[in-house]
C-alpha positions, 0 to 999 in steps of 0.5 A: 523518478527518472533515475531508477537507481537513486535511492533504489531497493535492490533486487539483492536486497528485495530477494534477501527479504524475509518476503489526496481526493479521488481526483480532488473529489470528482476529479480523475482518479488515476493510478500507474502499475509497473514491474522492472524488466530486469526481475526474473522470478517466480512467485511464492504462490505460483503453482502449475495452473492449467489455463482456459486461454493464452495470450503471447507477445506474438499472438493473434486474436483470430487464433483459437487462444490455446497454449500453442495458438494463443491470442494477443494482447489486443483480445483484452480491450472490452471491444474485441470480441474474445474479451466477453469469453474471458469472464470467469476463465483463467487467461495465462500470459506467455513470457515476454513484453508486451508493447502497450503504450498505443493501446486505448480503451476501445469503447472509451478511449481517454476516459480515466475511469475505463481501462485499456486492457479490461477483465470482465467480470466473473463469479465468486466461485470463478473469478476471471484470473489474468496470470502469469504463465512463468511467474513474476518478472517474465510478463512485461506490460509495457506502457512507457510511452502512452499518451492516453487517460486510460488506465492500463488494466482494470474493469470497466466502470459498470462491472462489480469485480470478481477478478484477480491479477497476478504476477504481471509486470506493469511498467509505467512511463516517464512522461506527461501521459500517465498509464494508471491501474483502477481497480473496483467501480467507479461512482459505486461508493458515497462520501455521505451516506452508509452504503459501501461500494459494491465490488467484490472478489479483487485480488492483485498479488505478486506483481510489481509497479514502478516508474511513475512520473507525473506531470499532471493537474494539480488537485488530481489524484495518482498513485501505483494503484488505486481501489475504489468502492470494493468491499474485501479486496486482497493487495498481497505481495506486491513491490510498488516504488518510484511513483513521484508527482513533483507539482503535488506530492500530497496527490500521489501514493504508491496505493490509494483506496476510496469508499472501500471496506475490509481491505486485506493489504498484506506483504508489500514493499512500498518504496521511494514515493515522496507523496506517501506509501498509502492513503485510506481515505473518503470513507474506507473502514475495515482495512487491515494494513499488515506485514508492509515494509515502507522505505522512503515514502512520505519523504516529501515537506510534511503537512497537507497529507505526506506521510507513510500512511494517510488517512484512515480517520473516517473524515467523510463518514461513509461506509464508516457504520457501524465504524469497523476499525482501520488497523495498522500492525506488524509493519516496518517503517524504514526511513519514511515520513510520518507513519501516520497523519489524518487527511487535512480535513478529517472530522476523525469519526474512525476507530484507528488502532497502531500496534506491533509496528517497527518505526525507524525515523532517520529525518531530523529538525521539526518533525512528528512521526506519529500523529494520532490526533485526528481521532475523537472519543478514545478511538485511537490505539498505539501499543506494542511499537518501537520507535527510533529516531536518529538525528537530532528532532525539535518534535515538531509543534506537536511531539514525536507521539501526538495525541489529543486528550481524551481522544485514545486509549490503550496507548501503552507498552511501546518502546522509544528510542529518541536520539535527541528530542526537545519535544518527544511526546505531545498531548497539549503540551510538549514533553522531552522524557518519557518520565515526564510524559507519564507523570503528566495528568491524563497521559499516556503510556504507563508501561512504556519503556525508554531504551534501544531496541537492540536489532539482530543486526546494524541497520542500513537504510533500505536493505529490507525488513529482516534487519529489524528483528530483535537481537538477543537481550532486547528490552522488547522481548516479552514486554508487549501487552500481554507478554508478547514482543514489541515490534512488527517481528513478535516472534510469529510473524514469518514474513514482512514486505513482498518476497519474490525469491525463486527458493519461496514457493510455498503460499503466503502464510496465514497472517497472525493477528493480535486481538485489540485489547 
């Protein structure tokens, strides 16, 4: 968005937090990374590190790459003689702003699958690491006036992963030309068979990505970060925000992935993206989406993939054998569009579990909040969630919670606090009271409640996840499945959303995970 101040999550708020088609099936897969220049922070996972080589805004490629005599940013171009030397090494980026707008891929200028800055393949024991020496907010890759279609950071498509990006600010642009991050191995996955992507060992953490105003082709996918053909990606503690494509919002998200298996998407903040916070599509399975804070994402006109989280439904089939579930748990959805909607072409073959999420929906009119109709064969589960609406609603055509008969299991132990709705729940027909819904033949939610969840403080949209903790006397305390608390703050979770505060120096806490009943 051109005006970063509009509906923007402020630095003060961030510091106070407790931390659709792969180009329309074959068109260019695109993506932007960026970090705001006002930030001066230390990564919570940052430790004193020894680097093999150093890069500086004032360095030279003819230097030896030491801290006293560092390389220039151009050493990261794939045709630079220093680039191959980085494989399996730790590269420290010295604080400063790095002008990147005039750069292109050395080998493939203008190719959307080849990045400007290439991270050569490392190994499982020694990944290639590109890391800020002094923490997030101190290294800014400024790509604000780029005219190339090359992604800004990533890996050439003939490589197979084993790299880490840590604590780097990447500033996108606000024009027709884009700057994107493409991660993984393009073409290494299939829509139509059970093979998964073959890029392993990819981690993006402690980065901030922002400022994308897309005027590109309708039907082409754009996003803050895109993973393709990757297994076991770790997307952790990033802040991705202010990304929009006004002419084609369904094809623009904070985060997208295709043909990926077992991604861990934890402790991130996604904000101010009308097209949606996340799209998990084209053969994604085993994704674990947890401990994230979503604010003002998926707020464009609903339908055709506009949602806070889209996909995760196994529509394209591969690599879904044996059908490892996609799981969305312990997230806060604050003033967003639908927390879930399947892709428009969904064939609904994937297990999908939603539990212990807190959903605070401020929209009015005819809306669907959680749409789980895109599953089949008892594959959907929805339990221990808190769902609040703050305005009059017609419940959409399908209800605030939409299910399809026979296509769900374990929908129970949820808390609903609906302002006013003529269709709160939908199962072939609409029900405007929880008791009527529970009494319907085949209806779920036998152990759910309709009550004020009683949060710890008054809710001000956009001021972080901590305000959604449960207050004393909340009916959601101890009334979840097996006696746990309902909602994202279940009493054991210690962080939801990104945290770049200087006071947080310890590593990311181990992610607690409830077993699926």
